C-alpha positions in Angstrom: 152.9 -14.7 -45.2 154.2 -11.1 -45.6 151.1 -10.0 -47.5 148.9 -11.2 -44.7 150.9 -9.3 -42.1 150.8 -6.2 -44.2 147.0 -6.6 -44.6 146.5 -7.1 -40.9 148.6 -4.0 -40.1 146.6 -1.8 -42.6 143.3 -3.2 -41.3 144.2 -2.5 -37.7 145.4 1.0 -38.5 142.1 1.7 -40.4 140.1 0.5 -37.4 142.0 2.9 -35.1 141.0 6.0 -37.2 138.1 7.8 -35.6 135.1 8.4 -37.8 134.6 11.9 -39.1 131.7 13.8 -37.7 129.2 14.2 -40.5 127.0 16.9 -39.0 129.4 19.5 -37.6 130.6 23.1 -37.9 133.9 24.5 -36.7 133.9 27.8 -34.9 137.5 28.7 -34.1 138.9 25.8 -32.0 135.3 24.5 -31.1 133.3 22.0 -33.0 129.5 22.3 -33.0 127.9 18.8 -33.1 124.6 17.2 -32.1 123.6 18.0 -28.5 125.6 21.2 -28.4 123.6 23.8 -26.5 122.2 27.0 -28.1 124.2 29.2 -25.7 127.4 27.4 -26.6 126.8 27.9 -30.3 126.1 31.6 -29.7 129.3 32.0 -27.7 131.5 30.1 -30.0 130.1 31.2 -33.4 128.5 34.6 -32.7 125.2 35.9 -34.0 123.7 34.0 -37.0 122.8 35.9 -40.1 119.2 34.6 -40.0 117.0 32.9 -37.3 113.8 31.2 -38.0 111.5 29.8 -35.2 108.6 27.4 -35.2 107.0 24.9 -33.0 106.2 21.3 -33.6 104.2 18.6 -31.7 106.0 15.4 -30.7 104.8 12.4 -28.7 106.5 12.2 -25.3 109.5 9.9 -25.4 111.2 8.1 -22.5 114.5 6.3 -22.8 114.3 2.7 -21.6 117.5 0.6 -21.7 119.0 2.8 -24.3 115.9 2.8 -26.6 113.3 5.5 -27.1 109.8 4.4 -26.0 106.7 6.4 -26.9 104.7 6.7 -23.6 101.6 8.1 -25.3 99.3 10.5 -23.5 99.1 13.2 -26.1 101.8 15.5 -27.6 104.3 18.0 -26.3 105.2 21.3 -28.0 108.8 21.6 -29.0 110.6 24.8 -30.1 112.6 24.3 -33.4 115.1 27.1 -34.3 117.0 27.3 -37.6 120.1 29.4 -37.5 121.9 30.3 -40.8 125.5 31.4 -40.9 126.7 33.3 -43.9 130.5 33.0 -43.8 131.1 35.1 -46.9 131.5 34.5 -50.6 134.6 32.3 -50.3 133.1 29.8 -47.7 130.1 27.6 -47.6 127.1 28.7 -45.5 125.9 26.6 -42.6 122.4 25.9 -41.2 122.2 24.8 -37.6 118.9 23.3 -36.4 118.0 23.3 -32.7 115.2 21.4 -30.9 114.5 22.4 -27.3 117.8 24.3 -27.3 120.0 21.5 -28.5 121.6 21.0 -31.9 120.0 18.2 -33.8 121.5 18.8 -37.3 124.1 20.9 -39.0 123.7 21.3 -42.8 126.2 22.7 -45.3 124.6 25.0 -47.9 126.1 26.7 -51.0 128.6 29.5 -51.0 127.8 32.6 -49.0 127.4 36.1 -50.2 128.8 39.5 -49.5 127.2 41.9 -47.1 126.6 40.1 -43.8 129.6 37.9 -43.1 130.5 37.6 -39.4 133.3 39.6 -37.8 134.9 36.4 -36.3 137.3 34.3 -38.2 136.2 30.7 -38.7 
């Protein structure tokens, strides 16, 4: 009976632990995650080392009862920006991808390099 109680306590404790955010980047006390705005990232993290811009065509989507529905009628042009942050040779670089001004992905790259590390402490 004691083993069952111990197992139940451990299981309940594990369920109470929040899941780690897979796609995120910490800038000081702030956490950049999906749906963070471009202006917030710029304010919190400073200027990126490199910025790439492109556009892509997407079908128009409408959310209906929590699910995306393609409404057809052609395509819309969406601006996609890729910001790369070089955090120096002792830290991993980060790539932040925006679509229409909102973060959609944060990627971790290899170690940074000397020369253009940001002035802010991360």
